[in-house]
N, C-alpha and C positions, 0 to 999 in steps of 0.2 A: 504494500500500500504506500503510495507516494505521500509526501508532506507538501501541503499547499502553503503558500506564503502570502501575507498581506502586509503591504508597506506603502508609505507615502511617496508621492512623486514630485512634491514641491519643496518648500522650506519648512515642512512640518505643519501642524495644526490643520491637517486635511479632513479629519473626522474618522480616523482609524478606529478609535475606541467604539464608536457607535456601530460601525460595520462589523467589527469582531463580535460585538454583542448580538447583532442580528444573525450572524452566521453560526454562532456557537452551537445552536441546536443540531447542526449537521455534523458536528465533530465530537470526538471522544476526549481530545486533549488540546488545550490552548497553551502554546509555549512562547514566552517572550524571549527574544534572542539578543538584544543589545540595549544600550542606553541605561538610564537610571531615573532618579527623581526629577531630572530636567524635563521629563515627559509629563504631559497632562492630558490623559485620555478621558473625555467627558461622555458620560452615558446618562440619558434621561428616559425614564419610564415610570409608569404608575404615579406620575406627579412628583417624582423625586429626582434630584440631580446628584450624580456621583462623579467625583473626579479621582481617577486612579493615576498614580505616578510610577509605581513599580509593579504592582500586582497585575497579572494578565486580565484582559477585559472580559473573559468568560466566567469570572468568579461568581456572577449573580445567577448562573444556571445550575440546577441541582445536580446534573449528572457529569458535567465536564470536569476533568482534572486540569488544574492550572499549574504550569511549571515555570519557575523563574530560572532561565538558563545561565550557563557559565559566562556568556558574553555580557551579562547585566552587571552593573555596579549597584550595590545596595547601601543606602543610608539607614542604619537601624532605627534612628530617631524618627525619620519620616515614615519608615515602614511600620513602626509601632502605631503612629497616628492613623495610617491607612487601615490597619487591622482594627483599631478601636472604632473607626467609623463603620466598619462592617459589623462590629459587635452591637453598635447602636441600632442597626437595622436588622439585628438578629439573623445575619447571614452566616450560616455554618461554613467554616473554611478549613478546619483542622485536618480533615481527611482528604481535602481536594486542592490544597495549596502546597506544592513541593518546591524545595529550594536546592539548587545545584551547589554541591560542595565547592565547586570551582569558581563560583561567582565571587567577585572581589568586594570588599567592604570599604565604604567611605567613612573615614575617621573624622572627628571634629576638626583636626588640624588640616585636613584636605580642604575643608570649606574656607578656613582662614587663608590658606595659600592661594585659593582661587580668588578670594576678595583682594588680597594683596597684589597678585599678579595683574588683575584687571585694573585696579587703581593706579598701578605704576605705568600703565600704557597711556593714560591721559586721553587725549582726543583720538588716539589710535586703538581704543578698546574694541574688542571683537563682539561685545554683546553677550557675554557669558551669563548664564542663569545664576551663577555664584553658588551652585549646589555641590561644588567639590568634584565634579565629574572629571574635568581635565586632569587635575593632579592625581586622581585615583588611577586613571588609565595610564598616566605617566609612570606611576609606581608599578603598575602591572607590567608594562613593557620594560621597565628598568629592573624587573625581578626583585622588587622590594615589597610588593603588596601583601596585604592580609586577605585571606579568603575565608569563606564561610566554614569550610572544613577545618580551618585552624581552631575554631571555637570548640571543637571536640577534643583538642589536645590540652594537656595539663599546663603547658607553658604559653598559652595564647596571650596571657596578660603581659608576659615578658616581651613577646614580640611586639605587642601594641605599644608598650613603653618605649622600646628602642626606636620604633618608627616615629612616634610622636616627638621624641627628643630630636630626631633628625629634622623633622618638619619645623620645629621651633627655631632651630639654628638657621634654616633656610629663610624664614620670615625676615630676618635681619637684612638679607640680600636685597629685598625690594625697596627698602628705605622709605616705607610709607607707614602711617600711623594706623594700625589695626588694633582696636580695643577688644579684649576678650578676657573671660574668666574661665580658665581651663578646668577648674574644679567643677563648676556648674555644667560645662559642656560634657565633661566625662561622666557626671551623674546621669545626664540625659542619655548618653551613649550606652552606658551599662544597663540602664532600664530597657533600652531598645534591644540590646543583646539578649536580655532575659526573655523578652517577648518573642524574639526571633527563634530562640531555642525551644519554644513550645511547638514549633513546626517540624516537619520531617525533612531532614537533609538527605539528598540522594546523589548518586553518581549519575548525573542527568543524561550523559551520552549513552550509557548502558541502558537506562530506563527507556529512553526514546527509541533506540534501535530495537530493543525487544518489543516495544509497542508496534513499530513498523512491521516486524516479523509476525506479529500477532494480528495483522490486518486492522489495527486501530487507525481511525482517521485523525490526523494531526493538522492543526493550523498554527503556523509560526507567525507571531505578531511582532512587527517592527515598531520602533519609536522614531521621533523626529521625521525627517524627510530625505529623499535621495539627494537633493541639492545641498544638504548639510553633511554628506558623507565625507569622512576625513580624507579620502583619496579623490573622489569624483565630484565633490561639492565645490562651492565658491570659496575656496581656500584663500586666506586663513579664517574667513568668517564661517566656520563650520563647527560641528560637534567633534567629539574625540573618538568616535566609533564608526564602524562600517554599517551605515544605515541601509545599504543596498542588499540585493538578494544574496550576494556572496557572504554577507555578514551572518545570514541565517545558518550557513554551513559551519562557520567557525564559532558562532555564538551558541550552537546547540550540539555540535558534534555529529552533524548529518552529512553524508556524502552528497556531492552534486547530483549524482544519478538517482537520488531519492526524492528530488524536488519535482512536484507536479505542477499545478496551476500557480501562477503568480498574479495575485490581485493587486492592481495599482489604483490607489485612491488619489483623486485630485479635486480641487475646488473648481467651480465653474468660472472663477476668477482667480487671482493670485494674491497671497498675503505673505508677509515676512515680519518676524519679530527681531528686534535688535539691529545691529550694524550689518553692512555688507551691500554689494551691488544688487540692483533690482530694476532691470531695464524698463518694465512696463508700469512702474509705480506712478500713481496719480496724486497730484497735489491740488486737484480742483474739487468741485462739488460732487462729481461722480465718485471719487475716492472716499470723500466724507460720507456719502450715502451708503456705500458698501460697508464701511466701518460701523456706521450706526445701525443699519438694518441687520447686518451679520453679527452684531455683538462681538466685534473683533478685538478681544482682549485675551492675552495669554492665560490659559488655565493654570499654569504653574507660577508665572511671575506677575500676572495682572497687568503687564505692559501692553500698551496699545499696539495693535498690529498695523503695519503699513499695507496699503491695499492698491491693487492695480488690475489691469485687464489680463486675461489668460495669455500666457506666453507659450505658444505652441512649439517654438524652437526648444525651449528648456524641457517641455513635456515630452517631446519625441526623444530627446537625449536620455531622459530618465527611463522611458519605456525601453529604449535600446540597451542601456546598461543593465537593467533588471530582467530583461526577457519577459516582459509583462504579457499575459495571455488574456486578461479581462480587465476592463476599466470600470471604475465606479465613480460617478460624478456627484460631488457634494455641493450643498448650498445653492442649488439652481434657483430656489425660491428667492434668494437675496437679489437676483438680477431682475425680478419682476418689476415693471414700471419704467425701465430704461427705454427711451425711444430708439437708441442705437447701441449696439453692443459691438465692441471691437475685440479682435484677436490678433496678436502679433504672429505673423507668418514668416517674416524675413527680418534679419538684422542688417542695418547699414554699418559695416565694420570697417572703420578707417577708409571710407569712401567706396567700399566694395560691398555689394549685396551678397550675403551668405545665408544658408539655411541650416547651419549647424552651430552648436554651442562652442565658441572659441575659448582659448585659454584664459582670456581676460574679458570680462563683461562690464568693466567700470564705465561710467557714463561718458568719459572723455573718448572712449573707443567705440561704444555701441549706441546706436539709435534704433529703436524699434520701428518697423514698418507694419502697418495694420491693414487687415481686411475688415470690412464692416458688415454687420448683420442687423436686420430689423429685430427690435426687441419685442417683448410680450407684456401685456398688462395684467393677465390673469393671476389671481392668488393661487399658488400651487399647494399651499400648506394642507388643504383638506382633500387633495386628490390621492387616490389609492390604486390607480391602474394606469398603464402606459397609454391607453387610448384616450385618456383625459388630458394628456399633456398638450399644450398649445402647439400649433403648427410651426410657429417660428422657433420654439424651443427644439422641436424635432429636427428642423433644418440645421440648427446650431450643433446638435448632437451628431447628426449625420456627417456634417463637415469634419468634426473632430475624429469620427471613426474613419472617414476616408483618408484624412491626412496621416493618421497614426497607424492605420491598418489593424487596429484592435477594437473589438466591439465594446460598447458601453452597456454593461449588463445591469447596473443599478443606478438609479437616479434618486438622490435624497432631496426631499421637499420640506424638510424641517428637522429640528434636533431630536425629536422623540423617535424611539425605535420603530414605532408604527408608521412614521412618515417616510417610508422607504418603498420605492417602486421598482419592481423587477421587470426588466425588458427582455 
């Protein structure tokens, strides 16, 4: 049985959590493969809003097993808060939430290093979420990190103390004023560790491959978006992990020949949080309308998202890198009411028209060239079948399908899990 993947095709915030929640009933296991609490996967159902940062988005379903894979970095403090939120809603998770022993831990001093590093950059800051993600992955690749499996060893506290001491010395390098109370931070951290240890730790690569051999249906859940990939994103304004399909193999221990469908999630327009180039960004009333109607604020940071028209060049690039087999378009309802809708189909790159994503898409090098489409006025939020969708929206979708060569199988018309149309 192949493993299906679900990942974002833009700069994150595409709506992955909602679609994982919608699809979970078709799967036995949901496995998160990278990222950490820098993610904010929002799910709305039964009148309640839930935001998950580390826990896979299938946790609200009774039967699905949820696995936090080895490619994920875990902050025990934030993870504890997530679990306590599940407790409030009486969501049983003890027997259906499994943690990879090889997942790395975010220490309190990782967060301090993140803040110090970002502050030291001044105007050149990259827009970090300040969750300690980057420093944790740096310790991972530097072979200094602490992993979940270390918590089962008698000397884990000694390892923690040694790494913390190293981090405190590193803070002096940045020469910025970072205020902290290490004792308070460590009390929170240890309480988080205690909560984390109530869950089952597993050798996740063995667990998942045995599940594949047993014909279990597995959905791998990504975080952030393809344009934030450490290798293929808009570097250096990227995250610290591989957000693309290849990251699922290394983040779960699954061989490439075990991958089945690749579901690519994208918004009907484009958004970005934090710094970095954004060719189709709007600074007019259209961008302001998208932000207002789409409630474009980061689920993790609360920061306002930058908004712009759909960038088909970037979308096709992400589809190519990931081998996407099915597309899922989110927030089509937000575009209702626009007289004209634009799509970037070509870049003017240093005086030459190109149709691929170049090495550098900074505004001094790239100007977007648009195709225009007639908008639609209908309110989509109460629609529940594809034959109700406006003709102009269908024309818009068909154009995207033709240009990308990939079918759009799901159209989201609102934030609730029920506001999802299958095509």
